[in-house]
C-alpha positions in Angstrom: 4.9 -17.6 12.8 5.2 -14.1 14.1 2.3 -11.7 14.0 3.4 -8.9 11.7 2.5 -5.3 12.4 1.3 -3.5 9.3 3.8 -1.1 7.8 1.8 2.0 7.9 0.7 4.7 10.3 -2.6 6.3 10.9 -2.3 10.0 10.1 -5.6 11.5 11.0 -5.8 15.2 10.7 -7.5 18.4 10.8 -4.0 23.9 10.9 -0.9 24.2 12.7 -0.3 26.2 15.9 2.5 25.2 18.3 1.5 25.6 21.9 3.9 27.1 24.4 6.4 24.5 25.5 6.1 23.0 29.0 7.5 19.9 30.5 7.0 16.6 28.8 5.5 15.0 31.9 3.1 17.9 32.4 1.9 17.7 28.8 1.4 13.9 28.9 -0.4 14.0 32.3 -2.8 16.9 31.2 -3.6 15.4 27.8 -4.1 11.7 28.6 -7.9 11.8 27.9 -8.1 15.0 25.8 -7.9 15.9 22.2 -5.9 19.1 22.1 -6.8 21.4 19.2 -3.2 22.4 18.5 -2.3 18.7 18.0 -5.1 18.1 15.5 -4.2 21.4 13.9 -0.7 20.3 13.3 -1.8 17.2 11.5 -4.2 19.2 9.3 -1.5 21.6 8.2 0.8 18.7 7.5 -1.9 16.8 5.5 -2.9 19.9 3.5 0.7 20.5 2.6 1.3 16.9 1.5 -1.7 17.3 -0.9 0.1 20.2 -2.6 3.2 18.1 -3.5 3.3 17.4 -7.2 6.4 15.3 -7.4 8.5 14.0 -4.6 10.9 11.3 -3.3 10.3 9.9 0.2 12.9 7.7 1.8 12.4 6.0 5.2 14.7 4.0 7.5 12.3 1.6 9.2 12.1 -0.8 12.1 9.2 -3.0 13.0 8.6 -5.5 15.8 7.5 -9.1 15.0 5.9 -10.8 17.9 6.6 -14.5 18.0 4.1 -17.1 19.3 6.3 -17.3 22.4 5.6 -13.6 23.0 9.2 -12.6 22.3 9.8 -9.6 20.1 12.3 -9.4 17.3 13.3 -6.2 15.4 13.1 -6.1 11.6 15.0 -3.3 9.9 14.3 -1.9 6.4 14.5 0.8 3.8 11.7 2.3 1.8 11.9 4.6 -1.2 8.9 6.3 -2.9 8.9 8.2 -6.2 5.6 9.9 -6.6 4.1 12.1 -9.3 0.5 13.4 -8.6 -2.1 12.3 -9.3 -1.5 8.8 -10.6 2.2 7.8 -10.8 4.1 5.9 -8.1 7.0 3.6 -7.7 8.0 2.0 -4.4 11.1 0.0 -3.3 10.9 -2.0 -0.1 13.9 -3.8 1.3 13.8 -5.3 4.8 15.6 -8.0 6.7 12.9 -10.4 5.6 12.0 -9.5 2.0 12.3 -7.2 -1.0 9.6 -5.9 -3.2 9.2 -3.3 -6.0 5.9 -1.7 -7.0 5.2 0.2 -10.2 1.9 2.2 -10.8 1.5 4.0 -14.1 -2.1 5.2 -13.7 -3.5 2.1 -15.3 -1.9 -1.0 -13.8 0.1 -2.0 -10.7 3.0 -4.4 -11.1 4.6 -6.1 -8.0 8.0 -7.6 -8.4 9.8 -9.9 -6.0 13.5 -9.8 -7.0 14.6 -12.8 -4.9 11.9 -15.0 -6.3 12.1 -13.6 -9.8 8.3 -13.4 -9.9 6.1 -10.5 -10.9 2.4 -9.9 -11.2 0.1 -7.1 -12.4 -3.5 -6.0 -11.8 -5.7 -3.3 -13.3 -5.8 -0.2 -11.0 -8.0 2.9 -10.5 -6.9 6.2 -11.9 -5.6 7.9 -8.8 -3.0 6.9 -6.3 -5.2 7.0 -3.3 -7.8 4.8 -5.0 -5.1 2.4 -6.2 -3.7 2.0 -2.7 -7.2 1.1 -1.3 -7.7 -1.4 -4.1 -4.3 -3.0 -3.6 -5.0 -3.4 0.2 -8.7 -4.3 0.1 -8.7 -6.6 -2.9 -5.3 -8.1 -3.1 -4.0 -7.8 0.5 -1.0 -5.9 -0.8 0.7 -4.1 2.0 1.6 -0.5 1.2 3.8 1.2 3.9 2.9 4.7 5.0 -0.2 4.5 2.9 -2.2 7.0 4.9 -0.1 9.8 3.5 -2.1 9.5 0.3 -5.6 9.9 1.7 -5.3 12.1 4.7 -8.6 13.4 6.0 -10.8 11.2 3.7 -14.2 10.7 5.4 -14.8 7.2 6.4 -11.2 6.1 6.0 -8.8 5.2 8.8 -7.3 8.6 8.2 -10.5 10.3 9.4 -9.9 12.7 12.3 -13.0 11.6 14.1 -11.2 8.4 15.1 -8.8 10.2 17.4 -9.7 10.0 21.1 -6.4 11.6 22.5 -4.0 14.1 21.0 -1.3 16.2 22.6 2.0 18.0 22.2 5.0 16.2 23.8 8.1 18.3 23.1 10.4 19.7 20.5 13.1 17.3 19.3 16.1 17.5 16.9 16.1 14.8 14.2 18.8 14.7 11.5 19.8 18.3 12.5 16.3 19.8 12.2 14.0 20.8 15.0 10.7 18.8 14.8 7.6 19.1 17.0 6.6 15.8 18.6 2.9 15.0 19.0 1.2 11.9 20.4 -2.2 10.5 19.3 -4.5 7.6 20.2 -7.4 5.9 18.5 -9.5 3.0 19.6 -7.1 0.5 17.9 -3.7 2.2 17.8 -1.4 4.7 19.4 0.9 6.7 17.1 3.4 9.6 17.3 4.4 12.1 14.7 7.3 14.5 14.6 6.7 17.5 12.2 9.3 20.0 11.0 9.0 23.2 13.0 10.4 25.4 10.3 9.9 25.4 6.6 7.6 22.8 5.0 5.4 21.0 7.6 6.6 17.6 6.6 6.7 14.6 9.0 10.3 13.8 10.2 9.5 10.6 12.0 6.5 8.4 12.9 6.0 5.7 15.5 2.9 3.5 15.6 1.8 0.6 17.8 -1.2 -1.6 18.0 -3.0 -0.8 21.2 -5.3 -3.9 21.1 -2.4 -6.3 20.9 -1.1 -7.1 24.5 2.5 -7.2 23.2 2.2 -3.6 21.7 4.5 -4.2 18.7 5.8 -0.9 17.2 6.7 0.4 13.8 9.1 3.3 13.4 10.0 5.3 10.2 12.6 8.0 10.0 11.7 10.1 7.0 13.7 12.0 4.4 12.0 14.2 1.8 12.9 15.7 -1.6 10.0 17.8 -2.7 11.4 19.4 -5.9 11.8 16.3 -8.0 11.1 15.5 -11.7 10.8 12.0 -13.0 10.9 10.3 -16.4 7.8 8.2 -17.3 9.9 5.0 -17.2 10.3 5.3 -13.5 6.7 4.2 -13.1 6.7 1.3 -15.7 8.1 -2.1 -15.0 10.4 -3.8 -17.6 10.8 -7.4 -16.5 14.3 -8.9 -16.4 14.9 -11.7 -18.9 14.8 -14.4 -16.1 11.6 -13.0 -14.4 8.4 -15.1 -14.5 4.9 -13.6 -14.6 2.4 -15.2 -12.2 -1.3 -14.7 -11.7 -2.2 -12.3 -9.0 -3.9 -13.9 -6.0 -5.1 -12.3 -2.8 -2.3 -12.3 -0.3 0.2 -14.1 -2.6 3.0 -11.5 -2.2 2.0 -10.2 1.2 2.3 -13.7 2.7 5.8 -14.5 1.2 8.7 -14.1 3.6 11.4 -13.7 1.0 
C-alpha cells in the first residue's frame, strides 16, 4: 500500500513587506540557510487576515503523490470545498480519485459521511473550529486538508513560526490571472511553498508541500479560490442522512483508512 502524504500544509507565520525583486537563482542561493524577515512577515500578514474572515468559501484543486512500496510515485487528483462561519461552523467536501468524504460541524458535533459506502458517523466536538480540528486529528485520526489555516501562529502547534529554519522570497508569479508572491520555507520535517496575492486581500493563491524526511519527497499541491463575502444558512453545517445511509460507531482511523 502506498504511503499517503497528509493533505495539509504547514503555514507558520509571523507582517508583510515585499522585498525588491531579484533573480530567482540569486534569491534561492542567498537564502538557503536563512530565515528572511520579509518571508516570515508575509505569512504573518496572511495569517492575521485569515483570522478576520467571518464567513467564506474556499475551493481547492489538489494533487498529491502516493509513494508505492516499489518507490514509484502516482499522482492523485482531487477537489476540496470548505464553507466556514467563524467561530464554530464548518462544512467540507472532499472528492479525490480515491475517495469521497463530507464533513459537517455545527459547533457541537462533527459528522463524517462516506457517500460511496453509505456510512456516516458522529462524535462530540469542542466549541471552536480550531479545537475541533485538533480533536478530529488527534483522537480520531480524521484527516483535515489545509487544517493549519485554522490555527496559524498558535504556540506549540505545527503552525508555530519557531519551527521555520529557512524562509525566502522566490519570485512574483501569475496564477489564475492574479499576481501572487512566491515564498519558500523549510522546517525540520517538511518543505513548503506559498503564493500570496500581491494586491488586495493577502490570501494564499497556491501551496505546495513535501515531506523532507521521506527519501521519495512526495508532494501535495493545492490551487486555491476564495470567496470571502459569503453568507450561509444553518443547514449547511448540519447533516441530514439519506434514507439508505447507515450510522456506524466512530473508531480511530476508521474513515481515514478507507480507500473508497
